[in-house]
N, C-alpha and C positions, 0 to 999 in steps of 0.2 A: 559519229560526231554528236548525235543527240545524247548518247550515253555519257560522253565526256562533258558536254555542257550541263547535263543534269547533275553529274557528280560535282562539278565546279560550283554550281549554285548551292548544292547542299553543303559544300565545304565553306563557302562564304557565310551561309546561314549559321553553321556550327561555330565559326569564328566569332560572329556577332553574339551568339548566345554565351560563349565562353567568356568573352570580354565583359559582359554584364555580370556573370557569376563571379568572376575574379574581382571586379570593382565592388560589388556588394559585399563579398566575403570579408574584405578588409574594413568595410564601413560598419559592419554589425559586430565587430569585435568589442569587448567591454572597454569602455573608456574612449577618450577622444584620440584620434590619430596623431594630432600635433602634440598632445600631452605625452603620449607613449613614446614618440620619436624624440622629443626634447628631454624626457626624463621626468619622473614623478616629482622630483624636488626642484625643478626648474622654476625660475620666477615667471609670473604671468606675462611680463613684457616679452620674454623669450618665446613663450608659447604663442602669443599674439603675432609676433613677427614671423614665426614659422608658419602659422596659419595663412598669413598674408602672402608669404613667399610661395607656398604650395597651392594657393587658391582654395583652401579648405573653408574659407568664409563664404564661398558662393553656394547656391543651392545645389543639391546632388545632381540633378539633370545637367546643369551647366558644367559641373566638374567632370561628369562622364563625357560630355561632348568635347570638352577641351582635351581630355586624355585620348579619346578615340580619334579625334582629328590629328593629334600629334602622332599617334600610331600609324595613321594612313600615310603620313609624310616621312615615316622612318625615324621619327624622334621619340625614343623610348624614355626620355627624361634624363635627369642628372642625379647622381648619388649625392645625398646630403653629406655623407661622411668624407668621401674622397674628392668630390667636385668633378669627377670624370663622368662622361656620358655612359649611361647604362649599356648601350649597345656595344661600346668599346670594351667595357668590362666583361660582358657576356662573350664577346668574340675572343678575348684573351683566354677566358676560362674554357671556351669550347675548343680552342686549339690544343688543349690537353685532354679534355673529356672524350671528344670524338675519336681521336687516335686510340685511346684506351678502349673504347667500345668496339672499334673495328678490330683491334688485336684480340680482344676477348671473344668476339664473334668468330674470328678465324680459328682460334683455339677450340671453340665450341663445335664448329663445323668439322674440324679435323678429328674431334673425338666422337661427336654424335652421329654423323653420317656413316662412317665405316662400322661402328659398333651396332648401330641400328640395322644396317644391312646384314651384319653377322648374326643378329638375333633371329632373322628369318631364314638365313641360309644354312646355319649349322644343323647337323643331324643329331648330335649328341644331346640328350636331355640334361646332362650335368653341365655342359658348357652353356647351354641356353639358360639354365637356372642361375649359373654364375653371372652371366651378362645381365640377367634380370636383377640380381642383387646389386650389381655395380650401378645400374641405373637408379635404383631406389636410394642407395647410400649417397651417390653423387648429388641427387636432387635434394636430399635431406640435410646436407652439410650447410650450416649457417655461414654466411660470407665472412663474418667476423672471426669465427673459429678457424675456417679454412685459411684465411689470410694469415692469422697468427701461426698456424702450423707451417705454412710455407716460409714465413720469416724465420722460425726456429730451425728449419731445414736448410735454407739456401741463402739467407741474408748475410751480408758482410758484417763481421764483428761478433755477432751473437749466434749465427747459424752453424750447423754441423759442417755444411759445405758452403763456405763463403764465396758466392759467385756474384750475386746481384745486390744492388743497394735496396734498402728497405724503407727509406724515408726521403721525402722531398723530391723536388724536380730541379734540374740545373737552372741557375739564374739566366743563363744565355738562352734557355728554351731550346727551340729546334734549330738555332744557329749552331748548337753542338749536338748533332743528330745521334751520335753513338751513345753519349751519356744519357740523352733524353730517352732513347729506345730502351736502354738498360733499366732505367728507373721505372718503366712501364711493364717489364716482364712479369714480375711477381703479381702486381695487381691484375694484369690480363689473365694470368693463369688462375687466379682466385675466381674471377668472373667466369672464365671460359669453362672451367670444370663443372661449375654449378649449372650454367646454361647448357653445356654439352649434354648433361644427363637428360634435360628436358627434350632437346632435339633428338636424342637417341630414342626416347619413348615415342615421340611423334613419328619418326622415321619407321620404327618397328611396326607401329599401328597401321600406318599407311601402306607399307609393303606387305604386311600380313594379309590385309584385305585383298590386295591385288594378286598375291601369290596363289590364292585359291580361286581366282576368277578365271573366266574363259580367255582373257587376253594372254595370260602366261601359258595356258594350255595350248592356245593356237600357235604361239611362238615356238613352243616345244615341238609341236607337230611339224613345224617347218624346218626342224633340224637343230634347234638350239638346245643346249643343256639347260637344266633348271636354273643354275646360277646365271648363265648368260641371259635367259629370259627375264629373270627378276631384275637384273641390273640394267639391261638394255631397254626392256619394255616397261616393266613395273616401275622402275625408278623414274623413267621419263614421264609416265602417266601420273606419278605422284608429285612431279615437280611443281605444279600449280599450287597444290595444297602446302607443300613445304615452303614455297616462296612466301605464302601468306603467313605461315608460322614464323619464319625467319625475319620477315619485315616487322611484324608486330613485336617480336622479341627484341629486335634492334631498338625500337622506340621505347619499350619498357626498360631497357638497360640504362637509360639516362638517369632515371631515379634509382635503379638498382645499384649503380656504382657509387651512390652517395656514401654508403658505409665504407666501401673500399677506399674511396678518396680520403676520407677522414682517417682511416686506419693507417694509410701509407703517407699521410700529410701531403697530398697532391692538391694544388690550388685549382681545382676544376669547378664545374658548374655546381655539383652537389655540395662540395665544401663551401663554395661561395654563397649559395643560397642559405645554408645553415648559419654562416657568419653574418649575413645581412639580417636574418631573423634575430640572431642574438644581439646585434647592434641596433635593432629597432629601426632599420632603414626600410620602412614599409613601402615607400614609393618605389624603391628599387625592387623589392619583393613582388610588388604588384605587376610591374612590367616583366620581370623574370618569369613569373608564373604564367603570364599570358604567352610569352615566347615559347615556353616548354609545351603548353597546351597546343599552340599552333603547330609546333613541330610534330606532336603526336598525330594531329589531324592530317598533316601533310603526308606523313609516312603511311597512314591509313589510306589516303587517296591514291598514292603511288602503288601500294600493294593491291588495291582494288583494280586499278587499271592494268597492272601486270597480270593479275589473276585472270582477267578477262582476255588479255592477249594470248596467254599461254593455254587457255582452255577454250577451244572453239565450241564446245558444247553449250556454253553460256550464251553465245551469239545465236546458236540454233534454237535454244529454248526461248529466248526473247523474241526471235522472229516468229516462232510457232504461236506464242502467246499473242503477238500482234495480229497475226492472221485470224486467230480465233475471235479476238475482240472485234475485228472488222467484219 
């Protein structure tokens, strides 16, 4: 319980620090925020009205307190361009981005875990070298190039094998689940292949260390084959490390899918953030950046707690340190 409370306090302190950084970052940009949002050729009356509307005529500490107090109540502000609440805009975009990330992560796990285990289990040096080359090539593929290649191969209309749509998302959204899922197949494959190569390398590295350890040797002495020992004992011991890698990969994929969303014309968080920046809706950008940073921190907190729950050695080490201090 003390560990959880300590992590929650660190999480709250990190959120406070991130909020200050995001707030200051948009205030130190060249030019006045109201002038940038209104447009360089806007009349002074329009700029003054916008400053009054956004509270930019107040001192910076008061501006931050107003924004932070609104965040605590769940009010992330209103978009100047659309008039909609920023939280509803982000929720609508997240309903596309998060399914895309989950599908991409499932593809990555389906590729990375089996091939990572195969790198350790295969005996043939040629097959092992081939798998090593696959991991290098998969991780080196740019998302833009990989997505274009999949479009040329599998998209309807321009692909060699016209199976999946290559642009847009159905207007009905998830009310039409079949079309919605089809529109995410190619983007998920684009993300999953690249991320799967990274998971493959992490899995190979973790299992290679454990395969030469005493844990696998002891399992083999109990009657298991080497393959059974690596998969049943080694993979279970590597679960805590892999959970940390997968969790942090999931968080980083939010910004990683930005290129993919723009390539496939998907109205997700990445494309929405680029659009808001291009339209100079800086107040919306401010809240969106904070929400993304808060999500990164939350995933890190969950991964930290899961890692501790899956690895009892951390509890034993902390208990031993506590005894030594006392």
